N, C-alpha and C positions, 0 to 999 in steps of 0.2 A: 146299536150302532148310532149315533149322533148326525142329524142333519139330513139321515135321508126319508123321505116318506115311504113309509110301509107296501105302497104299491107298487112305487119305482126300484125297492128291492126285490119284490117276489119278482116282478118282469125279467130284473137281470137275472136273478137266478133258474127260472124259467131256461133261460137262453143256454145256460150251462150245459144243463143237459139234453138240451134239444137233439134226436137223432140216438138218443143213450138206451139202450134195451131197459122198461121198467125196472127191472131185477137189479141192476148195474147202476142205476141212478138213485134207488134206495138206501143202497150202499155208501157210494160219492157222497150224497148227500147229508148223510145222516152223521150229527151232533157223537164226538167224540167224547164219551165218559173221561174226565182226568182220575187216575186214582191216584189216592194219600199219598203222601210221601212218606218213605219209612223212617220210623226215629231211629238214630245213632244213638252212642253212647255218646255222653259228652267227652274231649278231648279235652284232660286238663291238664295246665302245663306244670 
């Protein structure tokens, strides 16, 4: 993120999980790994 100090970002994100069960908060805030796109055969005209 550009332009947001880390402390402000952490403070904002901490409010998002306030009142949530820790096990749910962990699942919601965990980053999702993007899988590689499948390679398909090139379409030849």
